[in-house]
C-alpha positions in Angstrom: -11.4 3.1 22.8 -8.5 0.6 22.5 -5.5 1.4 20.4 -4.9 -2.1 19.0 -1.2 -1.5 19.2 -1.0 0.6 16.1 1.9 3.0 15.8 0.0 5.8 14.2 -2.6 5.9 17.0 -2.1 8.0 20.1 -4.7 7.8 22.9 -7.1 5.9 20.6 -7.3 8.5 17.8 -5.3 8.9 14.7 -3.1 12.0 14.7 -4.4 14.4 12.1 -0.9 15.3 10.9 -0.1 11.6 10.2 -3.0 11.1 7.8 -1.2 12.5 4.7 1.9 10.6 5.7 -0.1 7.4 6.0 -1.7 7.9 2.6 1.8 8.6 1.1 3.2 5.5 2.6 0.2 3.5 1.2 0.9 5.0 -2.2 4.6 4.1 -2.0 3.6 0.5 -1.0 1.3 0.3 -4.0 3.9 1.7 -6.4 6.5 -0.7 -5.1 4.2 -3.6 -5.4 3.4 -2.6 -9.0 7.1 -2.5 -9.8 7.6 -6.0 -8.3 4.6 -7.4 -10.3 5.8 -5.7 -13.5 9.3 -7.3 -13.1 7.9 -10.7 -12.3 5.4 -10.6 -15.2 8.2 -9.6 -17.5 10.3 -12.5 -16.4 7.4 -14.9 -16.8 6.7 -13.6 -20.3 10.3 -13.8 -21.3 11.0 -17.3 -20.1 7.6 -18.9 -20.9 5.8 -19.5 -24.2 3.0 -17.1 -23.3 2.1 -14.5 -25.9 2.6 -10.8 -25.5 -1.2 -10.4 -25.9 -1.5 -11.1 -22.2 0.6 -8.0 -21.2 -2.3 -5.5 -20.9 -4.3 -7.9 -18.8 -1.3 -8.6 -16.5 -0.6 -4.9 -16.1 -4.3 -4.1 -15.4 -4.6 -6.9 -12.9 -1.3 -6.0 -11.2 -2.4 -2.3 -11.0 -5.7 -3.2 -9.3 -3.9 -5.7 -6.9 -1.4 -3.0 -6.0 -4.0 -0.5 -5.2 -5.9 -3.0 -3.1 -2.9 -4.0 -1.1 -1.6 -0.5 -0.7 -5.1 0.5 0.6 -5.2 -2.5 3.0 -1.9 -1.2 4.4 -3.5 2.2 5.0 -6.7 0.6 6.5 -4.7 -1.5 8.9 -3.0 1.6 10.3 -6.1 3.7 10.9 -9.0 3.5 13.3 -11.6 5.3 11.3 -12.5 6.3 7.7 -10.5 3.4 6.3 -12.7 3.5 3.2 -12.0 7.1 2.5 -8.2 6.9 3.2 -8.0 3.8 1.1 -10.0 5.4 -1.7 -7.7 8.4 -1.6 -4.7 6.1 -1.8 -6.1 4.5 -4.9 -7.0 7.9 -6.4 -3.5 9.3 -5.8 -2.0 6.1 -7.3 -3.8 6.7 -10.6 -2.9 10.3 -10.5 0.8 9.4 -9.9 0.6 7.0 -12.9 -0.8 9.8 -15.0 2.0 12.2 -13.9 4.6 9.6 -14.5 3.3 8.9 -18.0 3.6 12.6 -18.9 7.1 12.8 -17.4 8.3 9.8 -19.3 6.4 10.8 -22.5 4.4 7.6 -22.7 1.5 7.8 -25.2 -1.5 8.7 -23.1 -4.9 9.8 -24.3 -7.1 11.9 -22.0 -10.8 11.2 -22.0 -13.3 8.8 -20.6 -10.4 6.3 -20.1 -9.0 8.5 -17.3 -12.4 8.8 -15.6 -12.7 5.0 -15.7 -9.2 4.6 -14.2 -9.9 7.1 -11.5 -13.1 5.4 -10.6 -11.5 2.0 -10.5 -8.6 3.3 -8.4 -10.9 4.9 -5.9 -13.2 1.8 -5.8 -10.4 -0.7 -5.3 -8.8 1.7 -2.8 -12.1 1.9 -0.9 -12.4 -1.9 -0.8 -8.8 -2.2 0.4 -9.4 0.4 3.1 -12.5 -1.4 4.3 -10.7 -4.8 4.3 -7.7 -3.3 6.1 -9.7 -1.6 8.9 -11.8 -4.7 9.5 -8.9 -7.2 9.6 
C-alpha cells in the first residue's frame, strides 16, 4: 500500500492515536470556516441592500459548507473509513454548536430539529469524507 505522502500515515496505515486528533482538526477547520463565512455574510448584508430575511439561509448554507469542507480535510488525510471519519466530524460539529448555544444562552429548542441537524451534519460530513478520500 502506498502512503501518498500524507503526514498522518506511517507505513501505509493510519496511526490509531491520530484518528481523534484528525477529527478534532477537521472540527476546528469547520468551525473556523463557519466563523469566516459568518463575518463575510455579515459584511455583505451590512453594505448591500439585501434584506435580513436571507440571514437564516446564509447561516444554514454556510454551516453545511463548513461541515463539508472540514470533512474533506479529514478525508484527504486518511487512507480508510473516510466516510465514517467525515461523518463523525459533521456530527461533532453539530454537537459543538449545541454546546456553544447552551454556553452563550442562545434560544434553542430541543426536539425533532436537533435530530434533523444531527442527521444533516453526519450526512454532509460523510459526503465530505468520501470526496476527500477519493481526491
